N, C-alpha and C positions, 0 to 999 in steps of 0.2 A: 819379816818378810816381803813388806809392801814398801820400803826402801831399797833394797835388795832390786829389785824390778825398775825404780826408776831411775836406781843408777844404772843397771841396762840401757832403761831405754833412753839417758843422759846420750850415756856411749855411743848406741846406735844410732841415734840424731843426729853427733857431731859426725861422726864418719862418713853415713850421707851427705851429711852438709859441705864436707871438707873435699868429698869426692868430687861433687855436683857445681861445685860454688867457680870453679876454673871454667868447666862448660857452658855454664849460665852467662859471665862473662864475656865469655870472648863469642856469643852467636844468641841474636834473643828470636826465640822459637814463637811459631805460630798458628797458632790452636783455633781448630773451629770444631762445635760441634751443630749435628744436626739430626732434628724429633721426625724419628718415624714415620711415632702414630700420624703425628701432622699430616704427613706426606700421602699416608694411609687413607686420610681421613680426610682431607681440604683435594690433594690435587683433580684438576680434570680426567686424568686418566683410569682415576682411583675410581672415582662418578659413574668414567665411561663404563667400567667392567663391572661394579655395582647394578646399573639401568640392564646392561648384556646377560648379566645371569638372573635378575628377575625376571628379565623376557623371556628367556629358556626354560624358567621353570615353574611358573606361573601356570601353567595347565593343572603340570603336577598338583601341585598346592591347591588348586579350586578344586583340584580330586579327592584331596586328603581331603578334607575339609567336608565335601559331598557326602563321602563315605562314612564321615565319622559324627556326620550328621543322620546318617541311615542306622547307624549302629549304637547311636542314642537312642531315636523313635523305637531303633525296635526292640533292647533291651527296654522302656519303659514299659510297649505294647507285651513286652512278657512276665512284667510285674505286675500290670494289668491283669492278665488272663491267667494268670498262674493258679491259683485260689478254685475256677471253677476247671482247670485241666486233669485230664484223664495222666493218673501220672506215665505211662508210656509218650503220651505227648509231652508233657512237664518236661521228660529230661531229655525228648527226643529234637525238644525247642531250647532248652536246657545249649544242647552237642552243635545243636548250628549256632546259636548267640558265640562260646567260645570261640571258634569256629570261625567265624567274621570278626573276633577280636583278636583271634593272631593273625591272622592275615591284615586287618589293617594293621595293626602289631610293624610285624611284619616289611609293609608299603613304605608304616609312614620314615626308619629304620633305616631303607633302600633312598627314601628321598633324600634324607638326613645328612647318610654317609655321601651318595651323590652329589650334589648340595653341598658339605664339606669338599669334597675331593679336584671341584670343579673352581669354587671360591678359592686354593690351596692356592693351583693352577694360576689363574690369576692373576695374582697377586704376588704370584714370584716372579711369573715377568714386569709388574710393575715395580719391585726390588731390585732385578737387576739392571731394569734405566735407567734412575734410584739410581745405586750404586757405582752406574755408569756417568752419572752428569755429576754424581760427587767427586769420581777422579777427577774428570776433567776441569773443575773447579780450583781442586785443590791441586795441580798440576799448571794449572794456568796463574795462580793470582801463586803459587809456592807455598800452600801450605807443609807446615811440618805434619801435624796430626790432624786428621778430624775423627771424631768422636761420633757416635751415631748413639748414645746412650750415658745417662750423668745421672747423676743425683744432685749434684746442682751445679749452675753454671754462669757464669757471668749472659750477659743477653746481647750484648757485645760482643763475642763472638758467635753468637749464634747465628748460621749464614742458610737453617732452614726456608727462607721466607725468596734466599737468591737460588737455592734450588726446586723451591715450588714453581718459581716462574720459569726456571731451563726444564723445569719432566712435563707444564703444561702449552711451551709453544714447541716442543721437539717433539719427533712424529715418528 
């Protein structure tokens, strides 16, 4: 069975090589690689977008931290007071505590969703700018192919630094 697969693989490889060989001999391909994670992590526009988001959401995050602190203090106070409370008071305070917790969870979820949506909006704009710059570099320098994700590539074909420089100077 293994020898049959090996035979098929050898035949397939020889067909691919025989078809590709004339093209490779006739023309040299120019290939580049860009690391998109690095662009989103190191570029000046990405850092500016993150600072903008921090400013936009810092007040709400502070409010959530304060609300969490109050909820924790209320829960601790309930645990301490529960043994000496009447059954009605204990049930009422448990309902109030549960309602506070639901409100906290709801607000935390809303904040997270809003933050993610805004982050995605900001990053989408950055990705579009990056892609425009990559296309410009490809056209100016006559690249045949630029790949944004690769398992392995030779560092000599990495053009991420050039894209970063262009992204940082572009307005």
